[in-house]
matplotlib code that plots the C-alpha trace (Angstrom):
import matplotlib.pyplot as plt

x = [0.0, 1.5, 2.2, -0.2, 1.2, 0.5, 2.7, 5.4, 5.4, 5.8, 8.3, 12.0, 13.9, 17.6, 18.1, 15.6, 15.9, 15.0, 17.1, 14.3, 14.3, 18.1, 17.6, 14.8, 16.9, 19.9, 17.8, 16.3, 19.8, 20.8, 17.8, 18.7, 15.8, 17.6, 17.4, 13.6, 13.1, 15.1, 13.3, 9.8, 9.7, 8.5, 5.1, 6.8, 7.6, 5.3, 3.6, 6.0, 9.0, 7.6, 6.8, 10.3, 11.8, 9.5, 10.3, 14.0, 13.7, 11.9, 14.5, 17.3, 15.6, 15.2, 18.9, 19.9, 17.7, 19.2, 22.8, 21.9, 20.7, 24.0]
y = [0.0, 3.4, 5.9, 8.8, 12.3, 13.1, 10.2, 11.1, 14.7, 13.7, 10.8, 11.3, 10.2, 11.4, 10.2, 12.5, 15.8, 19.1, 22.2, 23.3, 19.8, 20.0, 23.3, 21.8, 18.8, 21.0, 23.0, 19.8, 18.6, 21.9, 21.5, 17.9, 16.4, 14.6, 11.1, 11.6, 12.6, 9.7, 7.2, 8.4, 10.9, 14.5, 13.4, 12.2, 15.8, 17.7, 20.9, 22.9, 21.2, 21.7, 25.3, 25.9, 24.4, 26.5, 29.7, 29.1, 28.2, 31.5, 33.4, 31.8, 32.4, 36.1, 36.3, 34.6, 37.0, 39.9, 38.7, 38.1, 41.7, 43.1]
z = [0.0, -0.9, 1.8, 2.1, 1.6, 5.3, 6.5, 4.0, 5.1, 8.8, 8.5, 8.6, 5.5, 5.6, 2.0, 0.5, 2.4, 0.9, 1.8, 4.2, 5.8, 6.3, 8.2, 10.2, 11.2, 12.0, 14.4, 15.9, 16.5, 18.2, 20.5, 21.3, 19.4, 16.6, 18.2, 18.8, 15.2, 13.8, 16.1, 15.6, 12.8, 12.9, 14.4, 17.5, 18.6, 20.9, 19.8, 22.0, 20.4, 16.8, 17.6, 18.9, 15.7, 13.5, 15.3, 15.0, 11.3, 10.7, 12.6, 10.7, 7.3, 8.1, 9.1, 5.8, 3.8, 5.6, 4.8, 1.2, 0.8, 2.1]

ax = plt.figure().add_subplot(projection="3d")
ax.plot(x, y, z, "-o")
ax.set_aspect("equal")
plt.show()
């Protein structure tokens, strides 16, 4: 049975990571959540953990855009 898009989106596949997923995983690693993501996929994270990753991703993207403009 093929995977649904929802399960594909929330699983962790290090072989097929998009640039945004690489950033997401780097931040998860910085927060000490890499093992949890590897073991259970992105869905294993709590809302608080996911929100923290999302907030830091946004911050990092803004910093990269600011650097690109200079």
